[in-house]
N, C-alpha and C positions, 0 to 999 in steps of 0.2 A: 658536487652532487653526486651521485652513483650511476649511472645508468643502467639499462636494464640487460640482464643480461645475454650475452650473445649464445644463439643454439648452432649448434655442431650438427650438422645433419650428417646422414647415414645413408648411402645409396644402396637398396637390397639388391643380391646378384639377379635375380628376377627381373631388373629391368638393368636391360643391355646396351641397346641401340637409343637413339631418337625416336622411333617410332614407340617402343615401351612408354619414354617418359608422355610424346601426345597422347596417348592413352590412357594411359595414368592420372594424367592434367584433367583430359576432359570427364574422367569417371569422376571425380573429387567435384567439379564443375555442377556435373549431375545432382549429384550426393546435396549438393547445396542450393539446387533448387529446388530438389523435394524435400528437404528442411524448409525453405523458405515457404514452401505453398502447402505443409505439415501447419507450420503456424499460423495460418490463416482459418483451418478448418477450427470448428465448433471443438469446446473441449469436453471430452469424453468420445470422440470420435476415434473410432478405432482405426490405428495405418499399422501397415508393415514396414518396416525398412526394406529399401531395395537390397538386393543382394549384391557384396562387394566380391570385386576380384582379389585371389589372394595374391597377388602383388600389390591391391593397393593394401590391403589388412597387413602385410608385410611391413611395407612404408610406415605406415601406422606405428606399428608394433617396435621396429625398430628404433624409432623418432621419438617413443613417450609420447604419443598423438593419441587424442580419445576423437573418432573422429563426429559423434555427438555435439561435440565443442565447435562453436563457428570460427573462435578464436586460433585453433589447434588446424583447424579445416584451411583456414587461408593460410598459416605460417607454411604447408604442405603447398598449396598452391603457390605461393610466393619464391619459397625452395625451387618446388618442377618448375617455374616460368623462367627462374634466373640459369638453372640445366640448363633448359631448352636453348638458352640464347647464347649463353658463357660456354659450356662446357667442351672441352677437349673431344672431337670426334674419330677415331682412325675407322679406313675402312680398310675389311680383312678380305681379300679374293683367294679361295681355292678352286681347285681344279673339280672337287665334290662336296657336296653336303657334308661339312664335319658334325659329328656326334656332340649333343648335348652337354654330356660330360666334357668333352673335350674343348665347348665355348666355354664354359662355367670355368677351366683352369683357367682360360687364356683371360677371361676378364676380374678371372680372380686376380695372376701376377699382374697385369696393367695396372690394377688402382691401389695394387701395395709396392708396385714399383714407378710409375707414370703419373698418375692421378687418381685421387678417388672418385673423381667424378666423372672419369673419362668414360665417353659411350662407345661402341662397338658396331659398324653394321658390317654384315658380314655377305658377301656377292660370292657367283660363282664365273669360275675363268676357267673352263676346260682345256683350253690350250696351254695354259702353264705346265699338265702334265702331272708334277707333284710341288711340293711346297707353297709357298705363299707370298703377293704382292701386298704390302702395307704401304697405304695412300694418310697420308695428314692435307691440313690444307695447302702446305706450301713444299711437300717433299713426297718422295717415293722409292718405294727400296721394295727391289726388285730378289727375294729368296725363291725364285722358282727354279725347277729342275734344267727347265728350257734356257733359262738365263745363264745358268753355272754350263750347259751344254755348247750355247752359241760362243761363252767367252774364251771355252777350252778349246771349240774347232781348229785352231791353228796347229795348238801341242797335240791334237788327234792326228791330224792331216799328216804334221811332219812323224810323227811315231808308227805309221804306216804305211810311207814313203821308206823307213830307215828298218822295217822289218824286216828280213829274209824271206825272200818268197818260197813259197811251199809248192811242190807240187802231188800232186793228188795220184797215188799209187791203187792201183785195179786193184782187190781184194780177192781171195778165197771166194766169196760168198757171191761176188757178181761174176767168175766165171766161170 
């Protein structure tokens, strides 16, 4: 007997981190509650659908879901719930806030090369100077300038010790 077609979900670039997943899931739950309340109203009572976020609209669009259909809302809810529980999450810390375009490129690369469902939390850590620190649940990768300079400290000290001594000579301008 044939089983129901397994639906492969896509994640829009607007959903980048766990917070976005939670907000979108909450929005679907609110829409579901609105639809239940609308079904209890008398026929002919005018109702206006609540305004949906661009994130939810895009999620529905790329997954061919009609948010007016209970089955489609439930599919999206189940997908987001599963994502919330099981998606790989990376924490990336930068010295300063990255631009939206830069963040989008990072998300695009990670979803193409790591997992199509990876979620990213961006953090700030000014002490790293430049570069970034990437953390997963069980590993940490330090790509910061601070780490690189600390690692190269001995080399820097050796080259300073072996450099010829420079004697300052007064210039004519100082005379």
